[in-house]
C-alpha positions as CSV (number, residue, x, y, z in Angstrom):
1,M,-10.2,26.1,23.0
2,T,-8.5,23.5,22.1
3,A,-4.4,23.5,22.5
4,T,-2.3,23.4,20.4
5,V,0.0,20.8,18.9
6,R,3.5,20.9,18.6
7,N,5.4,18.4,17.0
8,V,8.7,18.1,16.3
9,H,10.5,15.4,14.6
10,E,14.5,15.7,13.5
11,R,17.0,13.8,12.1
12,E,21.2,14.5,11.9
13,L,22.9,13.0,8.8
14,P,26.3,13.3,8.2
15,V,26.2,15.5,4.7
16,P,26.3,18.9,3.6
17,A,22.8,20.5,3.7
18,A,23.1,20.5,0.0
19,V,22.9,17.4,-0.2
20,V,20.0,16.7,1.7
21,G,18.3,20.3,-0.1
22,R,18.0,18.1,-3.4
23,L,16.2,15.5,-1.9
24,L,13.8,17.9,-0.1
25,D,13.3,19.9,-3.8
26,R,11.5,16.7,-5.3
27,M,9.0,16.1,-2.5
28,G,5.8,15.6,-4.2
29,A,7.2,14.4,-7.4
30,D,6.9,10.9,-8.9
31,D,10.5,10.2,-8.0
32,D,10.2,11.8,-4.6
33,P,13.1,9.9,-2.4
34,L,11.3,10.9,0.8
35,W,7.6,10.0,1.3
36,P,7.3,6.9,2.7
37,V,5.2,4.9,-0.3
38,P,4.0,2.5,-0.8
39,A,3.1,2.5,3.2
40,W,1.1,5.7,2.7
41,V,-0.8,7.2,-0.2
42,P,1.7,9.6,-2.1
43,M,2.1,13.1,-1.3
44,R,0.6,15.0,-5.0
45,F,0.2,18.5,-5.6
46,D,-1.3,20.6,-8.4
47,R,1.8,21.7,-10.3
48,P,5.6,21.9,-9.1
49,L,6.7,22.4,-6.3
50,G,6.3,26.3,-5.1
51,V,4.1,28.7,-3.5
52,G,0.7,28.0,-4.2
53,A,0.9,24.0,-5.1
54,D,-2.6,22.5,-3.9
55,G,-2.3,18.6,-2.8
56,G,-1.9,16.7,-0.2
57,H,-1.6,13.1,0.8
58,G,-5.4,11.0,0.8
59,P,-7.6,12.8,3.0
60,V,-4.7,15.3,4.4
61,R,-5.0,18.3,2.9
62,Y,-2.6,21.4,1.9
63,H,-1.1,24.1,0.2
64,V,2.2,25.4,-0.3
65,T,2.4,28.8,1.5
66,G,6.3,29.3,2.2
67,Y,9.2,27.3,-0.5
68,E,12.9,27.9,0.2
69,P,14.3,25.7,-2.7
70,G,17.2,23.7,-1.1
71,R,16.2,25.1,2.4
72,R,12.8,24.8,3.7
73,V,9.0,24.3,2.2
74,E,5.8,25.2,4.7
75,L,2.3,23.7,4.0
76,T,-0.4,25.4,5.1
77,F,-3.9,22.9,6.2
78,H,-7.4,23.5,4.2
79,P,-9.8,23.6,7.1
80,R,-11.4,20.3,5.9
81,T,-8.4,18.6,7.0
82,G,-9.6,19.2,10.4
83,L,-6.1,21.2,11.6
84,I,-5.7,24.7,11.5
85,G,-1.7,25.7,11.0
86,T,1.1,24.3,9.6
87,H,4.1,21.6,8.9
88,T,7.2,22.4,8.0
89,L,10.2,20.8,6.0
90,E,13.7,22.8,7.0
91,I,17.1,21.6,6.7
92,E,20.0,23.2,9.2
93,G,23.5,23.0,7.9
94,R,25.6,22.4,11.0
95,G,29.4,22.8,9.6
96,P,30.2,21.6,5.7
97,H,29.8,18.0,6.1
98,S,26.4,17.4,8.7
99,C,22.8,19.0,8.5
100,V,19.2,18.2,10.6
101,L,16.3,17.7,8.4
102,R,13.2,18.4,10.6
103,H,9.8,18.6,10.6
104,R,7.6,20.5,12.1
105,L,4.1,20.4,12.8
106,V,1.9,23.6,14.4
107,A,-1.8,23.3,14.5
108,R,-4.9,23.5,16.3
109,P,-7.4,20.1,15.8
110,V,-10.9,21.0,15.6
111,A,-13.9,19.3,15.3
112,S,-13.9,15.6,14.8
113,M,-9.9,16.0,14.7
114,R,-10.2,16.7,17.9
115,L,-10.8,13.2,19.5
116,L,-9.1,11.9,16.2
117,W,-5.7,13.5,17.1
118,P,-4.6,11.5,20.3
119,A,-6.6,8.4,18.8
120,L,-5.3,7.4,15.6
121,V,-3.9,10.3,13.6
122,R,-1.1,11.5,16.0
123,V,1.1,8.2,16.2
124,C,0.0,7.5,12.1
125,H,1.8,11.1,11.9
126,D,4.8,10.4,13.9
127,T,5.3,6.8,12.0
128,V,4.9,8.3,8.6
129,I,7.5,11.2,9.7
130,E,9.6,8.9,10.9
131,H,9.6,6.7,8.2
132,L,10.3,9.6,5.8
133,L,13.9,10.6,8.2
134,D,14.5,6.8,7.6
135,N,14.2,7.4,3.6
136,A,16.6,10.3,4.0
137,E,19.0,8.8,6.1
138,R,18.8,5.5,4.0
139,A,19.1,8.1,0.6
140,V,22.6,9.7,1.6
141,T,24.4,6.8,4.2
142,G,22.7,3.5,1.9
143,T,21.3,2.1,5.4
144,V,19.3,3.2,8.6
145,A,20.6,2.9,12.2
146,R,17.3,2.6,13.8
147,P,14.2,1.8,11.4
148,V,11.0,3.4,12.8
149,R,9.1,0.9,14.3
150,Y,5.1,0.9,13.2
151,P,2.8,1.0,16.1
152,W,-0.2,-1.1,15.8
153,R,-2.6,1.7,15.0
154,A,-0.3,2.7,12.6
155,R,-0.2,-1.0,11.0
156,L,-4.0,-0.9,11.1
157,A,-4.4,2.7,9.1
158,V,-1.6,1.0,6.9
159,S,-3.9,-2.1,6.1
160,L,-7.2,-0.8,5.7
161,E,-6.1,1.8,3.0
162,S,-3.8,-0.8,1.0
163,A,-6.6,-3.3,1.3
164,R,-9.8,-2.3,-1.0
165,V,-10.7,-5.0,-3.2
166,R,-13.5,-4.2,-5.4
167,A,-15.6,-6.7,-8.3
168,V,-14.6,-5.3,-11.6
169,P,-15.7,-6.8,-15.5
170,V,-13.6,-9.5,-16.2
171,P,-10.6,-7.4,-18.2
172,A,-10.6,-8.3,-22.3
173,A,-7.8,-8.5,-24.6
174,T,-5.5,-10.0,-21.7
175,L,-3.6,-13.6,-22.1
176,L,-6.8,-14.9,-19.7
177,H,-9.0,-14.5,-22.6
178,G,-9.7,-17.6,-24.6
179,T,-7.9,-20.1,-22.0
180,I,-11.7,-21.5,-21.5
181,D,-14.4,-22.0,-24.0
182,R,-17.9,-21.0,-22.3
183,P,-16.7,-20.5,-19.0
184,E,-19.6,-21.1,-16.3
185,L,-17.6,-19.2,-13.4
186,A,-15.9,-15.9,-15.1
187,D,-15.3,-12.5,-12.2
188,A,-12.8,-10.4,-11.3
189,F,-11.8,-8.3,-8.5
190,A,-9.1,-5.6,-8.6
191,L,-7.1,-3.8,-5.4
192,R,-5.7,-0.7,-6.3
193,V,-1.9,0.1,-4.2
194,P,0.5,2.9,-4.0
195,P,3.6,3.6,-6.0
196,G,6.4,1.7,-4.9
197,T,4.5,-1.8,-5.0
198,T,6.4,-4.5,-7.2
199,T,4.4,-4.5,-10.7
200,D,5.5,-8.3,-11.5
201,P,2.5,-9.7,-11.7
202,Q,4.6,-13.4,-10.6
203,D,5.3,-11.7,-7.1
204,W,1.5,-10.5,-7.1
205,A,0.7,-14.2,-8.0
206,D,2.8,-15.9,-5.4
207,A,1.5,-13.6,-2.6
208,V,-2.4,-14.0,-3.6
209,F,-2.3,-17.9,-4.3
210,R,0.9,-19.3,-2.4
211,N,0.1,-16.9,0.6
212,P,-3.1,-17.0,1.7
213,P,-4.6,-15.9,4.9
214,R,-5.2,-18.3,7.4
215,V,-9.0,-18.6,7.3
216,V,-8.4,-19.7,3.4
217,V,-6.1,-22.0,5.0
218,G,-8.5,-23.4,6.8
219,L,-11.5,-23.6,4.7
220,L,-8.8,-25.0,1.4
221,R,-7.9,-28.1,4.3
222,L,-11.9,-28.7,4.8
223,R,-12.5,-28.5,1.1
224,N,-10.0,-31.0,0.8
225,R,-11.7,-33.5,3.7
226,L,-15.3,-32.8,1.6
227,V,-14.4,-33.8,-2.0
228,V,-13.1,-37.3,-1.7
229,P,-16.1,-39.1,-1.6
230,L,-17.3,-37.0,-4.8
231,G,-14.6,-38.1,-6.4
232,I,-12.5,-35.1,-6.8
233,E,-9.2,-35.2,-6.7
234,R,-7.5,-33.2,-3.4
235,G,-6.6,-29.6,-4.2
236,D,-2.3,-28.6,-4.3
237,E,-0.3,-26.0,-5.2
238,S,0.0,-27.5,-8.5
239,A,-4.0,-25.9,-9.1
240,F,-2.0,-22.5,-8.8
241,A,0.7,-23.2,-11.1
242,T,1.7,-20.6,-13.3
243,I,1.0,-21.5,-17.3
244,T,1.9,-18.9,-19.4
245,R,3.4,-14.6,-18.5
246,T,4.2,-11.5,-19.4
247,D,5.3,-8.3,-18.2
248,R,2.3,-7.5,-16.9
249,E,0.2,-10.7,-16.6
250,V,0.5,-14.2,-15.6
251,V,-1.8,-17.2,-16.1
252,L,-2.3,-20.1,-14.0
253,G,-4.3,-23.2,-13.2
254,T,-5.2,-26.7,-14.4
255,D,-7.0,-29.4,-16.1
256,A,-8.8,-31.7,-13.6
257,G,-11.3,-34.9,-14.0
258,H,-14.2,-32.2,-12.2
259,L,-13.1,-28.7,-13.8
260,D,-10.8,-26.7,-15.9
261,F,-9.3,-23.4,-13.9
262,R,-8.0,-20.7,-15.3
263,A,-6.6,-17.4,-12.7
264,G,-5.2,-13.9,-14.2
265,V,-3.4,-11.6,-12.3
266,L,-3.2,-8.4,-14.2
267,V,-0.7,-6.1,-13.2
268,E,-1.5,-2.7,-14.9
269,P,0.5,0.4,-13.1
270,D,0.4,4.5,-13.5
271,G,1.8,7.8,-12.4
272,D,-0.6,7.5,-9.0
273,G,-0.1,3.9,-8.2
274,T,-0.7,0.1,-9.4
275,T,-4.0,-1.8,-10.2
276,V,-4.0,-5.3,-9.4
277,T,-6.6,-7.4,-11.3
278,V,-7.5,-11.2,-10.3
279,T,-9.7,-13.1,-12.6
280,T,-10.8,-16.7,-12.2
281,L,-12.4,-18.9,-14.9
282,A,-13.8,-22.1,-14.4
283,A,-15.6,-24.7,-16.5
284,T,-16.9,-27.9,-15.4
285,R,-16.2,-31.7,-17.2
286,S,-19.0,-33.9,-14.9
287,R,-22.0,-34.0,-12.8
288,A,-19.7,-33.7,-9.8
289,G,-18.3,-30.9,-11.1
290,R,-21.2,-28.9,-11.8
291,A,-22.3,-29.6,-8.3
292,Y,-18.8,-28.9,-7.1
293,L,-18.7,-25.6,-8.9
294,A,-22.7,-25.0,-7.4
295,V,-21.2,-24.9,-3.9
296,V,-17.8,-23.2,-4.5
297,R,-19.4,-20.1,-6.6
298,L,-21.5,-19.4,-3.0
299,V,-18.0,-18.4,-1.4
300,H,-15.6,-18.0,-3.8
301,P,-16.2,-14.4,-4.0
302,L,-15.3,-14.1,-0.3
303,V,-12.4,-16.2,-0.7
304,V,-11.1,-14.1,-3.7
305,R,-11.2,-10.8,-1.5
306,A,-9.8,-12.4,1.3
307,M,-6.8,-13.5,-0.6
308,L,-6.4,-10.2,-2.7
309,R,-6.7,-8.3,0.4
310,H,-3.9,-10.5,2.1
311,A,-1.6,-10.2,-0.5
312,G,-2.3,-6.3,-0.6
313,R,-1.7,-5.9,3.3
314,T,1.9,-8.4,3.3
315,T,2.9,-6.5,0.2
316,V,2.6,-3.0,1.2
317,A,3.5,-3.6,4.7
318,P,7.0,-1.3,5.9
319,W,7.1,-2.7,9.2
320,R,9.3,-5.8,8.7
321,S,12.2,-3.5,10.1
322,S,12.3,-3.1,14.1
323,G,13.5,-0.5,16.2
324,P,12.6,2.2,18.5
325,A,10.7,5.4,16.8
326,R,12.5,8.6,17.7
327,V,10.6,11.6,18.1
328,T,12.4,14.2,19.7
329,A,9.0,16.8,20.7
330,R,5.2,16.3,21.1
331,T,4.1,19.1,23.5
332,P,1.0,20.4,23.4
333,T,0.5,23.6,24.7
């Protein structure tokens, strides 16, 4: 039989237990101050926090089997998660002006989780909980003495979760609509990001178009070398100049001798996260422009996907601070 995992993280906080208890009581709510969003998929329940509430975060599912307001929340894993057992957040008073916030996982991995736990899930779990404790420390003190360090496996998990780009229909009734008559290229790609990520469309426009991944930078340099013999201008950042914007949308673009180009960045937040949609429109002005667009059309979807995926990863990334993670116990028995 697989050994039971006993995994404990704790943080001493210089405030009364009741102060941290008020944070704990908002667990799973839209304004949850502890769960580390936007790095990780938010924790959500099907009802207010209490015994019987069912939910989880992403593929990790559990239900509330114990709740003492302001003191303790016990969550029991659903069997399909691959863990048989519980994880608990509890607060222990240490006098009138101090307390300890502790997370305790006691569970037995089964099925594929017997391999996934040591290979990937354990390091992600440790990172999530240390980030949660960082959030508690920041909420009550305004700072974090030793922020969690994200190991490469945790960074990989966050990147994969935050960078799922899909093709979507061109949004209707937006600022971008009608900026180019009879576009010869019209497509859109969307990225879904968790709550807590910026909802400013200019932030996303800058992340997508002014901070592209290295492979796209290389392709743009190659493009600039190849187009000169065709009489097409070299591209620069002015091609992505902001033309107009609202609180939810930015339109960028330029009119060149060979074609007119517009890109729209639309940001649509809701209770479970934000959808960021990048739309491209283009219309040619010359024979050289038509030849150019015929080639660009072949690689354009790959380039936009790469740029939007990179923007999602860099915008959501939580590991820019450094410092060792603090795991107080991780002992299988």
